[in-house]
C-alpha positions in Angstrom: 71.5 44.1 88.8 74.0 43.8 85.8 77.4 42.2 87.3 80.2 43.2 85.7 83.9 42.5 86.2 87.1 44.2 85.8 90.2 43.5 84.7 93.2 44.6 85.6 96.2 44.3 83.5 100.0 45.2 83.8 102.5 45.8 81.4 105.8 44.7 82.1 108.9 45.4 79.6 112.2 46.9 79.1 114.3 47.5 76.5 117.2 44.6 76.4 120.7 45.9 77.5 123.2 43.9 78.7 126.5 45.2 77.9 129.4 42.6 79.7 132.3 44.9 78.4 131.1 47.7 81.2 131.6 46.9 84.5 128.7 50.1 85.1 126.4 50.9 82.0 123.9 53.3 82.5 121.3 52.3 80.4 121.6 48.9 82.8 120.0 50.6 85.6 116.4 51.1 84.3 116.5 47.3 84.2 117.6 47.4 88.7 115.7 51.0 89.2 112.7 48.8 88.0 113.1 45.9 90.1 113.8 48.1 92.9 110.3 50.4 92.4 108.1 48.0 90.5 108.9 44.3 90.7 110.1 43.1 93.7 107.1 45.8 95.4 104.6 43.7 93.2 106.1 40.2 94.4 106.0 41.4 97.8 102.8 42.7 97.6 101.4 39.5 95.9 102.9 37.0 99.0 101.5 39.4 101.3 98.1 39.2 100.1 98.6 35.0 100.0 99.9 34.8 103.4 96.6 37.1 104.7 94.3 34.5 102.5 93.5 37.6 100.8 91.8 36.8 97.2 92.9 38.6 94.1 93.2 38.3 90.3 95.7 40.1 88.1 96.9 40.1 84.6 100.4 40.8 83.9 102.6 40.8 80.5 106.6 39.8 80.8 108.1 40.6 77.4 111.2 38.4 76.7 112.9 40.7 76.8 112.5 41.5 80.1 112.1 37.9 80.9 116.0 37.5 79.0 117.3 39.8 81.8 115.7 38.9 84.6 117.0 35.1 84.5 120.4 36.5 83.0 123.0 35.9 85.8 125.4 38.9 84.7 122.4 41.0 85.4 120.8 39.2 88.5 124.5 39.8 90.3 125.2 43.5 88.6 121.6 44.0 90.5 122.9 42.6 94.1 125.9 45.1 93.6 123.0 47.7 92.7 121.0 47.5 95.8 123.6 47.1 98.3 125.3 50.5 97.6 121.7 51.7 98.1 122.0 50.0 101.1 125.4 51.4 102.1 124.0 55.2 100.8 120.8 55.3 102.8 122.3 54.0 106.1 125.1 56.8 105.7 122.2 59.4 105.5 120.2 58.1 108.2 122.9 57.9 110.4 124.7 61.5 109.2 122.0 63.8 108.8 120.4 65.9 112.3 116.8 66.8 110.5 114.7 64.3 111.6 112.1 64.7 109.2 115.5 64.0 106.6 116.3 61.1 108.8 112.3 59.5 108.6 113.2 59.3 104.8 116.2 58.2 105.0 115.3 55.5 107.2 112.0 54.7 104.7 114.6 54.2 101.9 117.1 51.4 104.1 114.8 49.8 104.9 112.8 49.8 101.7 116.3 48.6 99.8 117.1 45.9 102.8 113.7 44.4 101.7 114.2 44.5 98.1 117.3 43.0 98.6 115.9 40.2 100.9 113.4 39.4 98.5 115.5 39.3 95.5 118.5 37.5 97.3 116.9 35.4 100.1 113.2 34.5 98.9 114.0 34.1 95.3 117.4 33.8 94.4 118.0 35.9 92.4 115.5 35.5 89.6 112.3 36.9 90.5 110.7 35.0 87.6 110.4 32.5 89.7 107.8 34.3 92.1 105.9 35.2 89.3 105.7 31.5 87.6 104.9 30.5 91.5 101.9 33.1 91.0 100.2 31.7 88.0 100.3 28.4 89.2 98.0 29.3 92.4 96.1 30.5 90.0 96.2 34.3 91.1 98.2 35.7 88.0 97.9 35.3 84.6 101.0 35.8 82.8 100.9 37.0 79.5 103.6 37.3 76.7 104.3 39.5 74.4 105.8 40.0 70.9 109.7 38.7 70.8 111.5 41.8 70.3 108.9 44.2 71.7 108.0 44.6 67.8 105.4 46.7 66.1 103.4 44.5 64.3 101.9 47.1 61.9 105.0 48.1 60.4 106.1 44.5 59.7 106.0 44.0 55.6 105.2 39.9 56.1 103.2 37.7 57.8 106.5 35.6 58.0 108.3 38.6 60.0 105.0 38.6 62.3 105.1 35.1 62.3 108.5 35.0 64.1 107.6 37.9 66.8 104.9 35.3 67.9 106.3 32.1 68.0 109.3 33.2 69.5 107.5 34.2 72.3 105.6 31.4 72.7 108.6 29.0 72.8 110.6 31.5 74.9 107.6 31.5 77.8 107.1 28.0 77.7 111.0 27.8 78.8 110.5 30.7 81.3 107.2 29.5 83.0 107.2 25.3 81.5 103.6 25.9 79.9 102.3 28.1 76.7 100.9 31.4 77.3 97.0 31.8 76.5 97.5 35.2 75.7 99.7 38.2 74.7 99.7 41.7 74.9 100.6 42.9 71.3 103.4 45.6 71.6 102.5 49.0 71.9 98.6 47.4 71.4 99.5 47.9 67.3 97.1 45.8 65.4 96.6 44.6 61.8 94.0 42.3 60.6 94.9 38.9 60.5 97.2 38.8 63.1 94.5 37.0 64.7 95.6 33.9 62.6 99.2 34.2 63.1 97.8 34.1 67.0 95.3 31.1 66.5 99.0 29.2 64.8 100.4 29.7 68.4 97.2 28.2 69.9 97.5 31.6 71.9 93.4 32.3 72.8 93.4 35.7 73.4 95.4 39.4 73.0 94.7 43.0 73.8 95.1 46.1 71.4 94.1 49.9 71.4 91.0 51.5 72.1 90.1 52.4 68.8 90.9 48.9 67.3 87.7 47.5 68.9 85.3 50.8 68.8 86.1 51.0 64.9 86.3 47.5 64.3 83.5 45.8 61.7 81.2 45.3 62.7 80.5 47.5 65.6 80.5 46.3 68.6 77.8 46.5 71.1 79.8 46.7 74.1 82.7 49.2 73.1 85.8 48.3 74.6 83.7 46.8 77.8 83.3 43.5 76.6 86.2 41.0 74.6 85.1 40.8 70.8 85.9 37.3 68.9 87.3 37.2 65.8 86.6 35.2 62.9 89.6 33.3 63.6 88.2 32.5 67.0 90.6 34.2 69.0 89.5 36.8 71.8 90.5 40.8 71.4 90.5 42.9 74.2 90.7 46.4 74.1 92.1 49.3 76.6 90.1 51.5 78.8 90.7 55.1 78.0 89.4 56.9 80.9 91.2 54.1 83.6 94.2 54.2 81.0 94.4 58.1 81.0 94.4 58.4 85.2 96.8 55.7 85.8 
C-alpha cells in the first residue's frame, strides 16, 4: 500500500491593536478572547501530550503582528486583568445560581479560566511565545512566519514592497524565536509570480498558498494539492486542501 502523510497546519493571526491611552479598548478583547479560547488551550494540550509521551507534529504560523502583541508587556498585564475579571464573574455565577445545569456550566468556565491564568501567569510568566518556542525546540512544532503586516502580496505594486514584507517578517521571527524561519504562510494565501525568488533571498524553504495557485499552475501538477511543488527558485509550495479546509 502507498504511504501517505497528513500535514496539519494552523494559521494564527490577529490585527495589531494596542491603545495605551485607553484603559479599556474594545478591540483589544480580540487578543484576550483568542488567548483564552485558542492559544492557551493549545499550549495546554501540547504540554499534556509531551508529559504523556504522546508523539505529535503540527505546523503553526504566528504572524509578526500577533507575536508583537503576545510579547507586549502592557497587553500581557491587561490580559491578566481581563482573565481575573472572568474568574471573578464565573465564581459569582457558580455560587449564586440554584439551577444545577447552570451551576455545572459556571463551574466549567471557572475551572477553564483558572487554568488559563495558571498557564499564562505561573507557567510561562505572561509570554506564551516561550511555550511555542519550547515546542519548536523539542521538534514537536514547526513555527512559520507570515508577511510582516499580514500584507496581501498580489496587491503590492513593487518587488521592493513585497521584499520588505518578507524581510521584516524574517527579522521579527529571528528576534522572537532565536533562529531563522524555514517556512512562511502567505497572507490570505495570496501568491503572485516572482514571490518565490524573494523568498529564496530570505532563505525561506517553503510557503503556503491557496488551492488554485497549484491546481492551475504550469505545468499542471501530477498530484494536485496532495504533494508540494518545487518552484524554479527551489522553494517548495504547499496548497490548502479545499475539502478539509471547508470542514474546519
